[in-house]
C-alpha positions in Angstrom: -51.9 36.6 -62.6 -51.2 39.3 -60.2 -47.4 39.6 -60.9 -46.6 39.3 -64.6 -43.1 40.8 -64.1 -42.0 37.9 -61.9 -39.7 35.4 -63.7 -40.1 31.6 -63.6 -37.3 30.0 -61.6 -36.2 26.4 -61.2 -36.9 25.2 -57.7 -37.4 22.1 -55.6 -40.8 21.6 -53.9 -42.1 19.0 -51.5 -45.4 17.6 -50.3 -46.4 18.0 -46.7 -49.5 17.7 -44.5 -51.4 20.7 -43.2 -55.1 20.9 -42.2 -57.3 23.8 -41.2 -60.2 25.9 -42.1 -60.2 27.2 -45.7 -57.7 24.6 -47.0 -58.7 22.2 -49.8 -57.5 18.8 -48.4 -54.6 18.0 -46.2 -51.8 17.3 -48.8 -50.1 20.5 -49.9 -46.8 21.6 -51.6 -44.2 24.1 -50.5 -40.7 25.1 -51.7 -37.9 23.5 -49.7 -35.8 25.7 -47.5 -32.7 27.6 -48.8 -34.0 28.6 -52.2 -35.1 31.8 -53.9 -38.7 31.4 -52.7 -39.6 31.2 -49.0 -40.7 27.8 -47.6 -43.8 29.3 -45.9 -45.5 29.9 -49.3 -48.0 27.4 -50.7 -47.4 26.1 -54.3 -50.2 25.7 -56.8 -49.4 22.2 -58.0 -51.3 19.4 -59.9 -53.4 17.3 -57.5 -52.8 14.2 -59.5 -49.0 14.4 -59.0 -49.4 15.2 -55.2 -51.5 12.1 -54.8 -49.5 9.8 -57.0 -46.4 10.0 -54.7 -45.7 9.4 -51.0 -45.8 12.3 -48.5 -42.5 14.2 -48.5 -41.7 13.5 -52.2 -39.8 16.3 -53.9 -40.2 17.7 -57.4 -38.1 19.9 -59.6 -40.3 22.5 -61.2 -40.3 25.9 -62.9 -42.3 28.3 -60.6 -42.9 32.0 -60.0 -44.2 34.2 -57.2 -47.6 35.6 -57.8 -50.9 36.6 -56.1 -54.5 36.7 -57.0 -54.8 40.4 -58.0 -53.5 41.8 -54.7 -54.3 38.9 -52.5 -51.9 36.6 -50.6 -48.7 35.6 -52.3 -48.3 32.0 -53.5 -46.1 30.1 -55.9 -47.5 29.2 -59.3 -46.4 26.3 -61.5 -47.6 25.7 -65.0 -49.6 22.4 -65.1 -48.6 21.9 -68.8 -44.9 22.0 -68.1 -42.7 19.0 -67.2 -42.1 18.1 -63.6 -39.1 16.0 -62.5 -39.9 13.6 -59.6 -36.8 13.6 -57.3 -38.2 11.3 -54.7 -38.1 11.6 -50.9 -35.8 14.0 -49.1 -32.2 12.8 -48.9 -30.5 12.6 -45.5 -28.2 15.6 -44.9 -28.0 18.6 -47.2 -31.5 19.4 -48.7 -30.1 20.3 -52.1 -27.9 17.2 -52.8 -29.5 14.7 -55.1 -28.1 11.8 -57.0 -28.8 11.8 -60.7 -30.3 8.5 -62.0 
């Protein structure tokens, strides 16, 4: 990891579509807006979870800002840690979720 001093923080991420040269597939993950990490960063996130849920699904994860030894910044999640599936984005305020 390129930023060992960065702490892991609890954030909400969502799946979205983006295609283009150099990308691996069209289904990607990003932080939602209004959190500690900017929405324009990509999130390293398990492919199986991305594909198992509909587009726009949100997840609660522990993540940290990192880079590949001086390369572009991205958000890292640990594949071995629990992920909470929150479901699709709610209408209205992005951070309001109902507990089940």
